[in-house]
C-alpha positions in Angstrom: 150.2 -149.7 44.2 148.1 -152.6 46.2 144.5 -151.8 46.9 142.9 -154.9 49.2 139.9 -154.7 50.9 138.4 -157.0 53.1 134.7 -157.3 53.5 132.9 -157.8 57.3 130.2 -157.2 59.7 128.9 -154.3 56.9 132.0 -152.9 56.9 134.8 -152.5 55.0 138.2 -152.2 55.1 140.3 -150.8 52.7 144.2 -151.5 52.9 146.4 -149.3 50.6 150.5 -150.4 49.9 152.8 -149.0 48.5 153.4 -145.3 46.3 149.9 -143.7 46.3 150.8 -140.5 44.2 149.7 -138.6 41.0 151.8 -141.8 38.8 148.9 -144.3 41.2 145.8 -141.5 41.0 143.5 -143.2 38.1 144.0 -146.7 39.6 143.0 -145.1 42.2 140.1 -143.7 41.7 138.6 -146.3 40.1 139.1 -148.4 43.0 137.4 -145.3 44.9 133.7 -145.2 43.0 133.5 -149.0 43.1 133.8 -148.6 47.0 130.8 -146.2 46.9 127.9 -148.6 45.3 129.1 -150.6 48.5 127.4 -148.1 51.0 129.3 -149.6 53.8 130.7 -147.7 56.6 134.5 -147.5 56.1 137.6 -147.8 56.7 140.6 -146.5 55.0 144.7 -147.5 56.0 147.3 -146.2 54.7 150.1 -148.0 57.2 152.5 -149.6 54.2 152.1 -146.4 51.9 155.6 -146.0 50.6 155.6 -143.0 48.6 152.4 -140.1 49.1 151.9 -136.9 47.6 148.9 -134.1 47.1 147.5 -135.6 44.6 146.4 -138.2 46.8 145.5 -136.4 49.9 143.1 -134.8 47.3 141.5 -138.3 46.9 140.8 -139.0 49.7 139.8 -136.1 51.5 137.1 -135.5 47.8 136.4 -139.4 48.3 135.4 -138.4 52.3 133.5 -135.5 51.6 131.2 -137.2 49.0 130.3 -140.1 51.0 129.6 -138.4 54.4 127.6 -136.5 52.4 125.9 -139.8 51.9 125.5 -140.3 55.7 129.0 -143.2 55.2 132.0 -142.6 57.1 135.0 -142.5 55.9 138.3 -143.5 58.9 141.5 -142.5 57.3 144.0 -144.5 59.7 147.8 -143.3 58.7 149.9 -144.4 61.7 153.2 -143.2 58.7 155.2 -140.4 58.9 154.9 -140.1 54.7 151.5 -139.6 54.7 151.0 -137.6 58.8 152.8 -135.2 57.9 150.7 -134.5 54.7 148.0 -134.8 56.9 150.0 -132.6 59.8 150.6 -129.9 56.8 146.8 -129.5 55.0 145.7 -129.4 58.9 143.6 -132.2 58.5 145.2 -134.2 61.1 143.4 -138.2 61.7 
């Protein structure tokens, strides 16, 4: 799994690629904890995620709720059949 961030104009883009599954969830959680400190509008791009599971979905959901409660919206972009299926299955269409 690779997580890249790009800052600009008061926004932060996060691009996740490769596997985003339970075996990578601790690395992702650590990176997301760093993002909490940024206090910027966030866009998370999952379009290059090759594998995705429910643990990744739970982390994204918890992170989104936490940030929303702090007044920061998180936009999740998928455009990927692997991730779209999970979002649809759990009623979280994006």
